[in-house]
C-alpha positions in Angstrom: -87.4 -87.3 -77.4 -87.5 -88.9 -73.9 -84.9 -91.6 -75.0 -82.6 -88.9 -76.4 -82.9 -87.0 -73.1 -82.1 -90.1 -71.1 -79.1 -90.9 -73.3 -77.9 -87.3 -73.0 -78.3 -87.4 -69.1 -76.3 -90.7 -69.0 -73.6 -89.3 -71.2 -73.5 -86.1 -69.1 -73.2 -88.2 -65.9 -70.4 -90.3 -67.3 -68.6 -87.2 -68.5 -68.9 -85.7 -65.0 -67.6 -88.8 -63.3 -64.6 -89.0 -65.7 -64.0 -85.3 -65.1 -64.1 -85.8 -61.3 -61.7 -88.8 -61.6 -59.1 -86.9 -63.6 -59.3 -83.7 -61.6 -59.3 -85.7 -58.3 -56.2 -87.6 -59.5 -54.5 -84.4 -60.4 -55.4 -82.8 -57.1 -54.1 -85.9 -55.3 -50.7 -85.6 -57.1 -50.5 -81.9 -55.9 -51.5 -82.9 -52.4 -49.0 -85.8 -52.4 -46.2 -83.4 -53.5 -47.0 -81.1 -50.6 -47.1 -83.7 -47.9 -44.3 -85.9 -49.3 -41.7 -84.9 -46.7 -44.1 -85.9 -43.9 -44.7 -89.2 -45.7 -40.9 -89.8 -45.9 -40.5 -89.1 -42.1 -43.4 -91.5 -41.4 -41.8 -94.3 -43.5 -38.4 -93.8 -41.8 -40.0 -94.0 -38.3 -42.0 -97.1 -39.3 -39.1 -99.0 -40.9 -36.2 -98.2 -38.4 -37.1 -101.4 -36.4 -34.6 -103.2 -38.7 -31.8 -101.1 -37.1 -30.4 -101.8 -33.6 -30.1 -98.0 -33.0 -33.2 -95.9 -33.2 -32.0 -92.8 -35.0 -35.4 -91.3 -35.7 -37.1 -90.3 -32.4 -39.9 -87.9 -33.4 -41.2 -85.8 -36.3 -39.2 -82.6 -35.9 -35.9 -84.4 -35.0 -36.4 -86.7 -38.1 -36.9 -83.7 -40.4 -33.7 -82.1 -39.1 -31.7 -85.4 -39.3 -32.8 -86.2 -42.9 -32.1 -82.6 -44.0 -28.7 -82.6 -42.3 -27.6 -86.0 -43.8 -29.3 -85.9 -47.2 -30.2 -82.3 -48.0 -33.6 -81.1 -49.0 -33.8 -83.7 -51.7 -33.8 -86.4 -49.0 -37.2 -85.3 -47.9 -38.5 -85.8 -51.4 -37.1 -89.3 -52.1 -39.7 -91.4 -53.9 -41.6 -88.4 -55.2 -41.6 -89.6 -58.8 -43.1 -93.0 -57.7 -45.6 -91.1 -55.6 -46.8 -89.2 -58.6 -47.2 -92.4 -60.7 -49.0 -94.1 -57.8 -51.4 -91.2 -57.2 -52.2 -91.0 -60.9 -53.3 -94.6 -60.8 -54.7 -95.0 -57.2 -56.6 -91.7 -56.7 -58.0 -91.5 -60.2 -59.5 -95.0 -59.9 -60.8 -94.7 -56.4 -62.3 -91.2 -56.9 -63.7 -92.1 -60.3 -65.2 -95.4 -59.2 -66.8 -94.2 -55.9 -70.0 -92.7 -57.4 -70.6 -95.5 -59.9 -70.2 -98.1 -57.1 -72.5 -96.1 -54.8 -75.2 -95.9 -57.5 -74.7 -99.6 -58.4 -75.4 -100.5 -54.7 -78.7 -98.5 -54.8 -77.9 -94.9 -53.9 -80.3 -92.6 -55.7 -80.4 -89.4 -53.6 -76.9 -88.0 -52.9 -78.3 -85.9 -49.9 -79.9 -88.9 -48.2 -77.6 -91.9 -48.8 -77.0 -94.0 -45.7 -73.6 -93.9 -44.0 -73.2 -97.7 -44.4 -73.7 -97.4 -48.1 -71.1 -94.7 -48.4 -68.7 -96.7 -46.2 -69.2 -99.8 -48.3 -68.8 -97.9 -51.6 -65.7 -96.2 -50.4 -64.2 -99.5 -49.3 -64.8 -101.1 -52.6 -63.4 -98.2 -54.6 -60.3 -98.3 -52.4 -59.9 -102.1 -52.9 -60.0 -101.8 -56.7 -57.6 -98.9 -56.8 -55.1 -100.4 -54.5 -54.9 -103.7 -56.4 -53.8 -101.7 -59.5 -51.4 -99.3 -57.6 -49.6 -101.8 -55.3 -46.5 -102.2 -57.4 -45.8 -98.5 -57.5 -46.7 -98.2 -53.8 -44.1 -100.9 -53.0 -41.4 -99.0 -55.0 -42.3 -95.7 -53.4 -41.9 -97.1 -49.9 -38.5 -98.6 -50.8 -37.3 -95.3 -52.3 -38.4 -93.4 -49.2 -36.9 -95.9 -46.7 -33.4 -95.7 -48.3 -31.2 -93.2 -46.3 -27.9 -91.5 -47.0 -26.0 -94.7 -46.6 -27.7 -96.2 -49.7 -27.3 -95.2 -53.3 -30.2 -93.2 -54.8 -32.0 -95.3 -57.4 -34.8 -94.9 -59.9 -38.2 -96.5 -60.2 -37.0 -98.9 -62.9 -34.0 -99.9 -60.8 -36.1 -100.8 -57.8 -38.7 -102.5 -60.0 -35.9 -104.6 -61.7 -34.5 -105.6 -58.3 -37.9 -106.7 -57.0 -38.6 -108.7 -60.2 -35.2 -110.5 -60.1 -35.6 -111.5 -56.4 -39.3 -112.2 -56.2 -40.6 -112.6 -59.7 -43.6 -110.9 -61.2 -45.7 -111.6 -58.0 -43.1 -109.7 -56.0 -44.5 -106.5 -57.4 -47.6 -107.2 -55.5 -45.7 -107.9 -52.3 -47.8 -106.8 -49.3 -51.0 -106.6 -51.5 -53.1 -108.0 -48.6 -52.4 -105.2 -46.1 -52.4 -102.7 -48.9 -55.9 -103.7 -50.0 -57.1 -103.9 -46.3 -55.6 -100.4 -45.7 -57.2 -99.0 -48.8 -60.6 -100.4 -47.8 -60.4 -98.8 -44.4 -58.9 -95.6 -45.7 -61.3 -95.0 -48.5 -64.3 -96.3 -46.5 -63.4 -93.9 -43.8 -62.4 -91.0 -46.0 -65.2 -91.0 -48.5 -67.9 -91.9 -46.0 -66.8 -89.5 -43.3 -66.2 -86.6 -45.7 -69.5 -87.2 -47.6 -71.5 -87.7 -44.5 -70.0 -84.7 -42.7 -70.6 -82.5 -45.7 -74.3 -83.4 -46.1 -74.9 -83.3 -42.4 -73.6 -79.7 -42.3 -75.9 -78.9 -45.2 -79.0 -80.7 -44.0 -78.8 -79.2 -40.5 -78.1 -75.8 -42.1 -74.8 -75.4 -40.2 -72.8 -74.6 -43.3 -73.9 -74.3 -47.0 -72.3 -76.3 -49.7 -69.1 -74.4 -50.4 -65.3 -74.1 -49.7 -65.7 -73.7 -45.9 -67.9 -76.8 -45.7 -65.5 -78.8 -47.8 -62.5 -77.7 -45.6 -64.3 -78.6 -42.3 -65.4 -81.9 -43.8 -61.9 -82.7 -45.0 -60.4 -81.9 -41.5 -62.9 -84.2 -39.8 -62.3 -86.9 -42.4 -58.5 -86.6 -42.0 -58.7 -87.1 -38.3 -60.9 -90.2 -38.7 -58.5 -91.6 -41.3 -55.4 -91.2 -39.0 -57.1 -92.9 -36.1 -58.4 -95.8 -38.2 -55.5 -96.7 -40.6 -52.3 -96.1 -38.6 -51.9 -99.7 -37.3 -52.5 -101.3 -40.7 -50.3 -98.7 -42.4 -47.4 -99.7 -40.1 -47.9 -103.4 -40.9 -48.1 -102.7 -44.6 -44.9 -100.6 -44.7 -42.8 -103.1 -42.7 -43.9 -106.0 -45.0 -43.2 -104.1 -48.2 -39.8 -102.9 -47.0 -38.5 -106.4 -46.3 -35.5 -107.6 -48.3 -35.0 -111.0 -49.8 -32.2 -111.7 -47.3 -34.2 -110.5 -44.2 -37.7 -111.9 -44.2 -39.1 -111.1 -40.8 -42.9 -111.0 -41.3 -45.1 -113.5 -43.2 -48.3 -111.5 -43.2 -50.7 -109.3 -41.2 -51.5 -111.8 -38.4 -47.9 -112.8 -38.1 -46.7 -109.2 -37.5 -49.5 -108.5 -35.0 -48.6 -111.7 -33.1 -44.9 -110.8 -33.1 -45.7 -107.2 -31.9 -47.8 -108.4 -28.9 -45.3 -111.0 -28.0 -42.5 -108.3 -28.0 -44.6 -105.9 -26.0 -45.6 -108.5 -23.4 -42.9 -108.1 -20.9 -41.5 -111.3 -19.5 -41.4 -112.0 -15.8 -37.9 -111.9 -14.3 -37.6 -114.7 -11.8 -35.7 -113.6 -8.6 -34.3 -116.5 -6.6 -34.5 -115.5 -2.9 -32.1 -117.8 -1.0 -30.4 -117.7 2.4 -30.1 -119.4 5.8 -33.4 -120.4 7.5 -33.0 -117.7 10.2 -32.1 -114.9 7.8 -35.7 -113.6 7.4 -36.5 -114.5 3.8 -40.3 -114.5 4.3 -40.2 -111.2 6.2 -38.1 -109.7 3.4 -40.5 -110.8 0.7 -43.4 -109.4 2.6 -41.6 -106.1 3.0 -40.9 -105.9 -0.7 -44.5 -106.6 -1.8 -45.9 -104.2 0.8 -43.8 -101.3 -0.4 -45.8 -98.4 -1.8 -43.6 -97.9 -4.8 -44.1 -101.4 -6.1 -47.1 -102.6 -8.1 -48.3 -106.1 -7.2 -49.3 -108.2 -10.2 -50.4 -111.5 -8.7 -52.0 -110.7 -5.4 -53.4 -114.2 -4.8 -50.1 -116.0 -5.4 -48.6 -116.3 -1.9 -46.0 -118.8 -2.9 -44.4 -116.8 -5.8 -45.6 -113.2 -5.5 -45.1 -111.0 -8.6 -44.6 -107.3 -8.8 -43.6 -104.6 -11.3 -41.3 -101.6 -11.0 -40.3 -99.3 -13.9 -42.0 -101.6 -16.4 -39.9 -104.6 -15.3 -41.9 -107.5 -13.9 -40.6 -109.8 -11.3 -41.6 -113.1 -9.7 -40.0 -114.0 -6.3 -39.0 -117.7 -5.7 -37.9 -118.5 -2.2 -35.5 -121.5 -1.7 -32.8 -123.0 0.5 -29.3 -124.1 -0.5 -30.4 -127.8 -0.2 -33.3 -127.2 -2.7 -31.0 -125.4 -5.1 -28.4 -128.2 -4.9 -30.9 -131.0 -5.4 -32.8 -129.4 -8.3 -30.2 -127.2 -9.9 -31.5 -127.4 -13.5 -34.8 -125.9 -12.4 -33.1 -122.6 -11.3 -30.6 -122.1 -14.0 -33.0 -119.8 -15.9 -33.6 -117.4 -13.0 -32.9 -113.7 -13.9 -31.1 -112.8 -10.7 -30.3 -114.0 -7.2 -31.1 -112.4 -3.9 -28.9 -113.7 -1.1 -30.2 -112.8 2.3 -28.0 -113.2 5.4 -28.4 -112.2 9.1 -25.4 -110.0 9.6 -25.8 -110.1 13.4 -25.4 -113.9 13.4 -22.0 -115.6 12.7 -23.6 -118.9 11.7 -25.9 -117.1 9.2 -22.9 -115.3 7.7 -20.9 -118.6 7.3 -23.9 -120.3 5.6 -24.2 -117.3 3.3 -20.6 -117.6 2.3 -21.3 -121.3 1.5 -24.2 -120.4 -0.7 -22.3 -117.7 -2.5 -19.4 -120.1 -3.2 -21.8 -122.7 -4.6 -23.3 -120.0 -6.9 -19.9 -118.8 -8.1 -18.7 -122.3 -8.8 -21.6 -122.8 -11.3 -20.8 -121.3 -14.8 -24.4 -120.3 -15.4 -25.4 -118.9 -12.0 -22.2 -116.9 -11.5 -23.2 -114.7 -14.5 -26.5 -113.6 -12.9 -26.8 -110.3 -11.1 -26.5 -111.0 -7.3 -27.9 -108.8 -4.6 -26.6 -109.6 -1.1 -28.9 -108.2 1.6 -27.3 -107.8 5.0 -30.4 -108.1 7.2 -30.8 -106.9 10.7 -28.6 -103.9 10.3 -30.4 -102.3 13.2 -28.9 -104.8 15.7 -25.8 -103.6 17.5 -23.8 -106.7 16.8 -24.3 -106.6 13.0 -21.2 -106.3 10.8 -20.5 -103.5 8.2 -20.6 -103.7 4.4 -16.8 -103.7 4.2 -16.7 -106.6 6.6 -19.2 -108.5 4.5 -17.1 -107.9 1.4 -14.0 -109.0 3.2 -15.5 -112.2 4.6 -17.2 -113.1 1.3 -14.0 -112.6 -0.8 -15.4 -109.6 -2.7 -12.3 -107.5 -2.2 -9.1 -107.6 -4.4 -7.1 -106.0 -1.6 -7.9 -104.0 1.6 -9.3 -101.0 -0.4 -10.4 -102.3 -3.8 -13.8 -103.8 -4.5 -13.9 -106.7 -6.9 -15.6 -105.9 -10.1 -18.5 -108.2 -10.8 -22.3 -108.1 -10.8 -22.6 -108.4 -7.0 -24.0 -105.6 -4.9 -24.3 -105.5 -1.1 -27.1 -103.6 0.7 -27.7 -103.4 4.4 -31.3 -103.6 5.4 -33.8 -104.4 8.1 -36.8 -106.5 6.9 -38.5 -106.1 10.2 -38.7 -102.4 10.0 -39.0 -102.3 6.2 -36.0 -100.3 5.3 -32.8 -100.6 3.1 -34.0 -103.2 0.6 -35.3 -100.9 -2.2 -31.9 -99.8 -3.5 -31.1 -103.4 -4.3 -34.4 -103.9 -6.3 -33.7 -100.5 -8.1 -30.2 -101.7 -9.1 -31.6 -105.0 -10.5 -34.2 -103.0 -12.4 -31.6 -100.7 -13.9 -29.5 -103.8 -14.9 -32.5 -105.3 -16.7 -33.4 -102.1 -18.4 -29.8 -101.7 -19.7 -29.6 -105.3 -20.8 -33.2 -106.4 -21.7 -34.0 -110.1 -22.5 
């Protein structure tokens, strides 16, 4: 009698697990259908790195743009692949969670540790994602194709992947997919399960629809925070074409991302006659309140940042530039400082500018000419500087080139910021 009861209980549990798996899979298909437009927008935002022009800016603008170009059906591209994927993925992960949890030693559903739930959820997600990766790959490719590309079926995409990559190509991106699934399901199942039983145990909410809704909301927030980075990596790897392989794997993409986000230092060569006041100008720049100093202890080559552009100042003379020219060919821009109240300084400044413009590399750099000591009565005007430096086509026309002149006074800390602002705008328009 006892053996029959045990067998009956086991069969009942197995039947319940199977029922949960099937109903969970069906519910996931309905949920995926409801949220599919959001998923399409997410995929477009994640994959537009391949285009020079960023056409998708935010969620609402992307919805309008897709609807305008592709109609309402554009928001449901890849829906058929999503159904197939969910029928495999969600059925397996939801159906295997409880058996895995019991296999790991969970006996009391109301008092199972968070770690055990997290581990069980991760393992369930790992197993499910390994089976569903091919359909996940096809779904992403269908969603990423915009109005410029022909609409294609699941079989068409599958055939293309097989022809270009072979059978293993269907599991392209399986590593980030599995990693994402482990994190997602560990977070989802553990946070949902733990929140639900915490609300019950502390008598905040009874087991019911309100409890399930609150637990789902908290779980959803946890999932979004945890998986967004790995989801971005997975999508970009899976959307790569055979003729445009950019990322080799998870670590490669992370390394490339941080390399891209680490802004380079733009070296500014500060050059001019000895008496022009180069040291005073550099001190005036780094003491300005609108500039953020980056390397405070570096007195030789101070660094600063303005509008997300980072600079390093390098002070040199014409003699140093001539003797070691190769060293300075990679500078981003040139600051030529002259004393506009002193004729010798002006003549030496002309000599420096002529040397720069005779070099094929240096003459392409943005050049800021600072006319220092504008506060002295004998100083010349900007027009006179342009005329003497050969920067006028005729009496009234300024020569078009990347040379700008600014009158300043380093001693009273005025007039130099417009030149730095102009350089910054140049670098923001034409980043490295």
